[in-house]
N, C-alpha and C positions, 0 to 999 in steps of 0.2 A: 682468694676467690669467695670463701665462706663470708668474709667482712663484704665484699661486693653482694652475695647474695643477701644477708642479711640488709643491707643499705635498701637492696631494691624492694623488699617485702615492707619496709619500712614505708617507703615512698609510697608502694601502692595501697598500701593500709591508710595512708593519708588522704591520697585520692579519691578512694571511694567514703570517706567522711566527709568530704568537702561538698558534695551537694546537699548532705542532710545539713550542712552548717550554714550555708549560702540560702537554703529554704527557711531554716529559723530566724537570720538576722533579716531578711526580707520580710518576714512575718511579722517579726518585733517593731521593726521602724514602719510597717504598714498600721499595725494597732494604735502607734504613739502619733502620725503625722494624717492619718486617711480623715476624709470628710465626709466619706459615704454614711448612707442610714445604718439603723441595725439590722435589716434585713439584708444589705447588700454586704453588710459585714459577714452575716453568718453564712451568706453563699460563698462569700471569699473564703472562710476558714473550712466548708465543707470541701472547696476545690484543695485546698493546701492538707486538708487530711486525705482526701485521694492519693495527692502526691506522694507523700510520705508512705502510705499503705503500698502505692504500686511499686515504688522503686524499691521497697523492702521486701515485697513478695518477688517480684520477678527478676530482683538482682543480688541483693544481700542474701536471701535463704536459700537462692538455689545457684549457685557458683558454679554446679556441673551444666546448667543451662547455657553457658556464658559461648559455647563451642557451637547451639543451636541455633543456625540463623536465622529458622522460620520463627523461633519464639523471640529471638532479641528482634526480630523485624516488628513484631507485635509489640513488644516492649518500647520500641523506640518511637514507634506511631504514637503510643499511649502517652509517652512522655512529651511528644511534640504538642499533641490536641490540649494535654494538662497546662503546658507552657502559653500556649496560644489564647486560651481560654482564661488563666492567671494574668497573662500580659496584657490582655486587653483591659481587663478589668480594671487595673489599679496599676499605674506606671512604674510605683514603686518595686515590683517583682518583676522588671526588665532584667535585673541582676542575673534571674532564675536560669537566664539563656546558656549562662556557665555550665549548668547543669547537663543542660544537652548537650555542651560542646564535648564534653566529660565524656559520655556515655557513646558519643556518635565516634570518637577519636579511638576507644577501647576496642568497640564491638563490630564497626564496620569498617571496611576495605575498598578501594578505588571508587569509582564515581560516586556510588553510594554514601561514602562518607562525606563527598564535598556538596552532592546535592541537599543532604540533612543540615550541615552548616550554614547554607548559603540560606536555606528556607528560614533556619534558626534568626540568621542575621537580620534577613526581612522582618520575622515576626519580633525584635526587638527593636529596630527602626520604629515600628506601629505603634511597639509599646511606649517608646519614649515621647512619640506624636500625638498619644492615646487615640488612634484610628489615623485613617488617611486624611492628610490635611489639605483640603481643597484651596486653603487661603494660601498654602505656603509648599506649594509642589517642588518648586526648586529645591528648598532648601530637603524637601525631602528624599527627594533622586538621588541628592549629592551625598548628604548623609546617607543612604541606603548603600551608595555605591563603596563608600569608605569602608561601612562595616561589613559588607560583604567580601569585598578585597581583604581587609586585616582577618580576619576568620578565617578564610582561605586559607592567606596565605599561612598563619600559625599554625591551623591546623595541619598544613601539607611541612612545615618545619619539625612540629611535635611529630608526626607521624613518619618523617625521615629518621629523626633523632631516636626514637624508639626504635626503628629497626635496624640501626646501628647497633644500638646497644645490644640488641638481640643477635646481632652477628659475631660482635666481640665475644659475648657469652658462649656463643657455640665454638666461637675459635678457642677460646681459654679452655673450654668442656675437652674439646679435641687435643689441645695442648695437654691437660693433665693426664688424659687417658695414651696418648703417646708418651708422656713421661712414664705414666706406671707400666708401660710396655716395656720401654729401654729397662725400667730396674728389674722388671721379671726377666728381661733376656740377660742382663748383668748377672743376676744372682746365678741363672742357669749356666752363663758362662763360667762362674767362680765355682759352681759345684764341678763343671766338667774340669775345670783346672786342678781341683783337690783329686778328682778320680784320678787324671793322669798322672799326680804325684805321687798317689798313693800305690798305682799300679808300678810307677818307677821303684819305691820302695820295697814292696812285695817282688818285683824281679829280680832288682839287685842285694839284696839282702836276706829277706825271708826264704824265697824261693831256693836259692844257693846255700841257706844255711840248712834246712830241712835236706836238700839232696845231701849234704855232708853229713848228715847223722844218720841218712839212710846207707850211705857207702860206707859208714864208720861200722856202723852196726851189722851190715851185711857183711862185712870183711873179717868181723871176729871170729878169733882160734880160741881152742883152749890154752894154747901160749901166750897170747896178745890180749884178751878179753879184758882183763882189766884196763890196761893202757886205752882201748877203744873207746869203751864204755866213759872213761874218764874224758877223752876228746869230745864223744858225743854228750856229753852231761854239759861240759866247756861251752859248746854250740850251741845247746837248748839255751842256756844262761844267755848268751850272746844275743841270740834270736828273740829271747822274751825281752831283752832291754830296749831291742829295736822296733819290736811290737809297739811298746809302751810310748817310745819317743814318736811313732808317728800316730798314735791313737793321741796322745797329746798334744801334737801339732796340728791337729784340726782345728783350732782355736788358739790364739798365742796368748795366754794369762799374762805374759810379760806385759803386754799394752794395757794391760786393766789398772795399773796401778803406776806406770812410768811413762816416761816421754819414750819416742822412737829413739834418740840417740841411747839413753839409758839401758832400754830394752836390746839395744845390738851390744851395748857392756855386756850386759847379762850372757847373751846367747855367747859373746865370744868368749866372757872367760868361763863356761861350763866347757863351749869345744874344748880350749885350751887344756882344761884339766883332763878331760878324756884322753886326748890325741899328743897331749906334751907338747904342742907345738905354740910356740909363741905366736900370740895375736896381738896386734896396734888396732886402735880404734882413734880414728881423729874426726872431729867436729868442725867444720867451716861455716862461716855465714851466720846470720841471726836468726835462733830456733823460732819457730812457729808453728801454731796448730796447725793441723794437715786434715783430710778427710779421713776418718776413719779404716776406709778402702785402701787408701795411698800408705798410709802407715802398716798396715798388714801386708800390702804386695811388699815392700820395702823389707819388712822383718824376713817373709817366707825367702823372699830371693835371697837372703845373708845366710839364711839358714840351709838353704840348698845349695850355694855356692861352697859353702864351707864342708858340708857332707861332701861334696864331690870333690873336694882337695882334700879330706880324709881318705877317701876310696883310691884315689886315681892318682895325686900330684905327687907323691911322696916328698911334702915341702919342709925345707926347716923353719922358714915364719911367714907370716900372712897378716897382711895389711886391710884395714876396714877402713874406707872413708865416705862420711856422709855429709855431703854438700846441700845449704840453704841458698837457692839464688833466687835470681827476681821472682818468676815464674815457674821455676820445674826445681825440681830436688833430684840429686844424683847420688847413688849408691855404687862406688866402686870396692871389688875386691880383688886382690893382688897377689900370687903366691909366688914362689921359688923353686916352684916345683917342677918335675919333668917335661910340662906342657905337652901338646897334643899336634897333630896334623888336622887344621881346619878343612882339609880338603877332602878327608877320608870321613865316608859316613859313620854314625855313632848308633848304636843300639840302644844307647842310654836314655832314660825320661827326664834327666834333670834339666838340662838347656832347654830343650821343649817345654816343660812344665813352667820353668821361669818366663820364657816368651810370651805363652799365653797368658801367666799373669800380667806381665808389664804391658802387652800390647791391649789387653782390656781395657784399661786405663788411657788409653790413647799414649801410652808410650815408648819406649825403642829400649832393646837390650842391644850391645855391643859386646863381643868376644874377640880378645887378642890373644894369640896362643900359636910356639913353633916349639918343636921339639927341643927339649933342654934348657928353654926359656922363659919357663915359666906361664901362666895363663892370668888374661888381665879380662874380669867382667865388670861391664858398667851398665848400672840400668839407669835409664832417666824417664821421671815421669811427671806431670802439672802437678805444681802445686796447689 
């Protein structure tokens, strides 16, 4: 879009220089080939100077006047008079009709644009014949018809092309606005996802841990206070670790310097070290670079799934599979734990957080589990 705007500005700048260029070239040709007397030459040069001054003052130096229909009507009227005097003075200036066409197409709309263009075509024909040819009227009227039809046709085509370009630009601007709005909504959805995840973390770990600390300290007696304080201290350490892990998980640093499958290896290895549960990570398909949001979503899903396994599954082994397919990427997390009944409502935040995160990327999350048969979670997102 920025490149298109630059080209449009360049074309507009070139178009606004062309009237001066045409008037300069025709004046040079007139000076070389004219057979007029010195007095007639000085009159013509005076008219040319008036034309330069008129265009400079009314159009070039005051661009804010371009939207003033009354002022531009005066400007176009002056240009037509200027061209009529100059064109009828010497046929070399017939090409200056292009100046009127340019200004009429840019500043006028509707029937006035075609009236001015047709009038200019009439003046161009008179300039070509050096006035009305009483001895060649048929040729004059035929050529006049051709000039008027061609001038109006090309003006109409140019007008339609300009309007289509303007409409396309408006559509592009609107699409950019919608795209920006979608990005804002996606960001807000991501923030909401993180809030859901943090709410689940606080509810399932920190809140329960703090409740346990309060219970231990409240129940302490002179006989067992040392054991109660030791248990409360261990709970505090555990909850501090959980808090640090939750804050650290706000942004996955593992993806800053590693590919997704490598980050999954690191996450799985760290989780296995803490839980003493072996984890196997399998990679299928050709590895390719994906959008950062996709990689973050899959890594977060893996972390959440492993966290749920540690809390609820009592599994003896876990398997992670990352599959790169033609147009989707799939992450599967399987465990051989106790499983659960999918028909029973759950108060946890883990699965809803994963669903929010995957659905935001137009993906899907599938969960398979039965009591005593382990759990399988599959997240599929467009690549």
